N, C-alpha and C positions, 0 to 999 in steps of 0.2 A: 702574328704577322699577317698582313692582309694587303692586297694589292689595289691601287687606285685605278678605277675604270671609268668614273664619271664625276661630275661636280658635286654630287651628294656628299662624297667624303670631305671635300673642301668645306662646304656649308657646315656640316656637322663639326668639323674641327674648329672653324671660326666661332661657332656658337659656344662650344665648351671652353675654348680659350678665353672668350669674353667672360664666362662664368668664373674661370680661375682667377683673372685679373680682378674682378669685382669682389672676390672673397679673400683677397690677399692682404687685408689689413691685419697684421699680426705682429707679435713680439718676436718670434723666431722664424727665420726663413733659411732654408738649406737648399742651395741651388747646385746642380751638377750638370756637366755636359760630357757626352761620350762620343767616341768614334771608333770604328772597327773596320778591319779588313779581313775577309774570309776567302781562302782559296781551296776549292774542293774538286778532287778528281773522282769520277764515278765510271765504272766499266759497264753500266747500263743506264745511260742518262735518261732514256725514255721510259724506264720501268716497264719493259715489255717482256713477254715470255719467249719471243723469237726475234731474230734480227737485231740482237743487241748491238749498241754502238757506244763507245767511250766518249768522254768529253770532260771539259773543265769548266766550272762555273765560279766566277768570282763575285762576292757580295761586299758592297760598300755601304756602310751605314753611318748615320748621324743620329744622335738622340739628346734629349734634355729631360731632367727630372727635377721635381721641386717637392719639398715637404714644408708645409706652413702650419705652425702651431700658434694660435692667436687667442685673444680674449673671447671665450665662449664659442670657438669654432676651430676647425682644422681643415686642411686641404692637402691631398697628395695628387701629384701629376707626373705621368711618365709617358713619353712619346719617343718612338723610334722610326726612322725611315730607312728602308733597305732597297738598294738598287742591285738587281742581278744582271750580270753580263755573261752570256753563253758563247763559248768558243765554237760550238757546232752550228748553232742556229741563232743568229742575232735577232730574229723576229720574236723570240721568246723572252727577250729582255723586258723586265717588268720592274716597276716601282711598287714596293709593298710598304704598308703602314702598320704600326701597332700602337695602340693607345689605351691607357688605363687612367681614369680621373675619378676622384671622389672628393666631395665637398660637403661640410656639415657646419651648421650655424644654429646656435641657441638664440631665441628671441624672447622678449617680454618675461623677464625674471626666470628664464630657463623653462617656462611652461610650454612654449611653442618652439618647435624645432624644424628646420628646413634641411633637407639633404638632397644631393643630386649625384648621379654617377653616370659616366659615359665610357664607351669602349669601342675600339675598332680592332677586330681580330680576324684570323684566318681559319677556316674550317675546310674539311674535305668536301669536294664538290658532290661526291656520292659515296656513302659508306658501302654500297654494293660493289662499286668499281675499285676504289682504293680508299680505305678508311684512314690512312695516314695523311694528315695535312702537311705538305712539304713544299716550301717556296722554291726549292731547286728544280723539282719536276714541274712545278706550276699547276698541278692538278687541284687547284683550290678556288674558293670563292671568298669575297670579303663580306663580312657582316658587321653592321654598325648598330649601336643601341644608345639610347639616351633616356634616362629615367629620373623622376623627381618625386619627392614626397614632402608633405606638410602635415605635421602632427601636433597634437595638443594633449597635455596630460595635467590633471589637477594635482593637488597635493595628496600623495597616498598616505601621509601620516594622519589624515583626518578620518572621518566616518566613512566617506565614500571616495573611491578612486575611480576617476573617469578618464578614459583614453579614447581619442578619435584621430584618424588620419585619412587623408586623400592622397592618392598617388596616381601617376600616369607615365606612360613611356611610349617610345616609338622604336621599331626595329625595321631596319632596311637591309636587304641582301642584294649582292651584285646581280644575281640572276632573277631578282624580283619575286622569287618563290617564298611565300610566307611573310611578305612585308605586312606589318600590322600596326595599328595604334592600340594601346591598351590603357585602361584606367580602372580604378577600384577604390573601395573604402573599407575601413575597418572601425568598429565601434566596440569598446570594451567597458563595461560597468561592473565593479566589484567592491567588496568591502575594504575599507581602509584599516589601518593598524589599530585604530581606536575601538573597532568593533570586537568585543571580547566574547560574546555569546553565540553570535551567528556568523556564518560566512555565506557569501552568494557570489554568483558570476553570471553575466549576460554577455555573450560575445557574438557579434554579427560581422560577417565579411561578404563582400560582393565584388566580383571581377567580370569585366566585359573585354572581349578582344574583337576588333573590327579590322578586316582586310583593307589594305590601302587602295587596291586596284579593282575592287569589286564590292558587292553588297554582302558578302559572306561575313558572318559574325557568330560568336557564341558567348554565353555567360554562364556563371555559376554562383552559388551562394551557400553559405553555411551558417546555422544558428545553433549555438550551445548555451545551455543554461544549467546552473547548479545552485542548490540551496541546501544548507545543512547546519548542524550544531558544531561548534568548536569542540576539540577533543575533551572528553571527560574520561578520566582514568584510561587514557590512550585510545579511547574509541570515539569515532565520529560518524554518526548516521547522516546520509544525505539523499537527495532526489536529484536526478539528472535527466535533462531533455536534450535531444540532439536531432537536427534536421539538415538535410543537404539536397541540392538540386542542380542538375546540369542540363543545359539546353544548347543544342548544336544548330547549324545553319538551316537544316531541313525541318526545324520545329520539333525534332524528337527530344522529349524531356525524360530524363531519369531522376527520380526522387526516392529518397529513403529517410526514415525517421523512426525514433523510438524514445520511450521514456521508462523510468523505473527507479526503484530504491537501491541503495548500495550502503555498504558499511566499510569504513576505512579504519585500519588499526595501526597506530604509531608505535614502533618499538624504539624509535630514535626521533629527536626533534625534526630531522630532515629525512627520515626514512619511514616508509609505511607500505602496506599492501591493502588492496581494495578489491572487494568482490560485490557484484551487483547483478540484478535480474532485470532485463528490459523487455518491455511489451512493444512489439513492432507495430508501426502504423500500416505497413504494406506487406510484411513478410512474417515468418514465424518468429515466436518469442525466443530469447536466448540469454545465456549467462555471459557475463563479461568480467574482466579482471585486469588488474594493473599493479605494479609495485615500483617503488622508488627506493634505491639504496644509495645514501649519500653520507658516509660516516665522517668524511673530512674533505677538505678543498681539493685533494688530489684524486679522489675516486667518486665516480658517478655511474650508476646503472639504472636505466629506466626501461620498463616493459609495459606494453598495453595490448590488450586483445579485445576486440569488439566484433560486431557483424554490421556490414554495410550492404548496399545494394548489389555489389559484385561478389558477395559471399564473406567468408571469414577475413578479417583484417588484422594484421600484426604490425607492431612498431617497436623496435628495440634499439638501444644505444648503450655503449659502454665506453668510458674513458678512465684511464688510470696512468698516473705519472709517477715514476720514482726518480732517484737521483741520476740514473744513466739511461733509463728506458721510458718510452712513451708509447701507449697502446690505445687504439680506438677501433670500435666496431660499431657500424650503424646499419640498420635494416629498415626500409620504409616501403609502404604501399600507398601510392598517391594517384589521384586522377589529374592528369596534366593536359595542357594545350599542346598544339603542334610545336615541335622543336626542330628548326631547320637542319641542325647538325645530325639528326637521326632520320633524315628524309629516306623513305623507301619508295621505289617506282610504283605508281598507281595510287598513292596515298592521298586521301581527301584532307587537306589542311584544316578543314573545319571541324574534323572529328576529335572527339576526346579520346585519350588513351589511358589505360591503367598501367602504371609503371611500378614494377617491383625491383628494388635496388638494394644491393649488398656492398658494403665497403669495409675492408679490414686494412689497418695501417699500424706498422710497428717501426719505431726508430730507436736504435741502440747507439749511444754515443760513449766511446772509450777515449782514452787519453789521446791517441793519435789516429784512431780508426773509427769510422762510423758506418753503420749499416741501415738501410731502409728496406722495408718489405711491404708490398701492397697486393691485395686481391680485390677484384671488383667483378660484379655480376649485375646484369640488368635484363629484365624481361619486360617487353612492351607489347600491349595487346589493345587493339582498337575496341572501343565500346559500341561502335555502330553495328546495328543488326544487318546492315546491307553492305558492310565493308568487303572489298574484293582482295584485301591483303591479309596475310597471316601474321603470326607473331614474329617478333625480332628478339633474339636472345644473344646478348653480347657478354663475353666472359674475358677476363684479362688478369695478368699477374705481372709484377715488376720487382726486381731485386737489384739493389745498387749498393756498392761498397766504395768507400773513399778512405785512402790512407795517406797521411801526411809524411812524406819522406824527409822533409827538412822544414825549416822555418818558412820557406817561400815556395816549396815544390810539393805538389799532390799528385797522386796516381789514383784513378778511379775506373771502375768498371760496372757495366750494368747489363741486364738481360730483361727484355720485355716480350711478353707473349699475349697475343689476342686471338680469340676465336669468335666469329660472328655466324650465327645461324639464322637464315631467312626462310621461314615457313610459308608455303604457298598453297592455298586450297585447290589450285588448278594445275600446279606444276610440281616437279620434284623439289624437295627442299634443297637449299644451297648452303654449303658450309665453306667459310673462308678462314684462313689462319694467317697471322703475321708473327714472325720471330725476328727480333732485333737484338744483336750482340754489339756492345760498344766498349772501347777502352780508350782512355785519354790521359795525357800528361799535361799538367798545368803548372805554370811558373809565374810568380809575381816578381817580375824583373825589377820594378821600382814601385813607389807608392802610386803612381799614375799609369804604369805600363805593365801589361801581362800578356802571355801568349799561351795558346793551347794547341796541342797536337793530338789528333784523334783518329782512330780507325774503327769502322763499323761494317757489319755484314747483315744484310737483310734477306730473309728467306721466307717467302710467302706463297700461298697457293696460286698467285698470279705472276710473280717475277722473283728474281734473285739479283742481288746487287752488292758490290763492295765499294766502299768510299774511304778516301783519305782526305783529311782537312787540316788546315793550319789557320789558326785565328790570331790576330793581333788586336788587342783592345787598349784603348786609351781613355782615361777619365781625367776631366779638367775641374 
């Protein structure tokens, strides 16, 4: 959900609407329209720690959705507009927008592919002040993005498989912080399925981000190469070369690279482990290793360890699905550009950050009851040697349960907990927490009409609030 504050939203909406219309030549089109009315009572409408005042906010919304499946292409479109009306202070009435669009089209015998996506969403104005994006309090900013990619891939069933892509995007924020244009390219050359004795890989990627209101920019690139023998008695020797570089607006460049031999052992057609020794171009030499466990289509485990310019680097993912339960775990360590939703006061938006992120998700589906559980953790660290901000550590967990009381009625409850730690080299570290309890009763009154009655309690380090809401939804 995002609020309209200038003509940029309208321009972006018209642009992507035009894209949607131009791509709607399809054999199947599914169109729906929605309307809803939301009445919410809050005993702390300003989300303050002192001088709380109660109030009622009504939200009226209209929306449209489309799913198009056509010849060599598809498109999905979802747009909603929300008008808030405050009983306490009418000057806080706002129009919010939410948009999600994706279009994909295959061209020239499916070798060329064009895709585009656009979004309008709402994010917290500052995670240090209030990390919860909430249109009722209005402490949010609108962020808009538009991205497009054109890619080409040759026939992978031949001797050589060639892939190349160019992409670009624009991001615009209501407060103009972090507005940027971005473009990049990726080129991959590897053996096709006809190559029986050797395998090889060359992968090059380049990305550049340029601020829209200044000369600030940064760019990065990676080069990865592998060459080796196809498995003989389950053993495959290879040589790997890897290089990466990151340059920020101040001209500071960080580079690292290595090369070395490795041995890969397959105990299954899709499962193997690999051990290698790399000679570094800039740092000390090191051992590296990885493994892939993929016994069937329902289970996949991947792990990789290497060394990069910031030290030891790990990557792990697990996914497993049974009849009633789905589990996934991912851990990544990546160097990323500035992200507006994680803005910290004093941050230089041209700086790169090392982001370590963990996500654990489990879903249990029983006959009438379902449970979902999530754990998330993120550590963000500036890579600039002259940065004046410290690390940001964000932790969270969520538990949700839904029980179907009857064919048309469901009862659900949830608990969300978040803790944000902001470390400062000059000041005392700051710890914020957010606890949110919610219970709701939903009834599908008819095929096109449903209602939802909910109560929630928020308890954070900055405020406490109780809410009661009644929502009426209609689908046409």
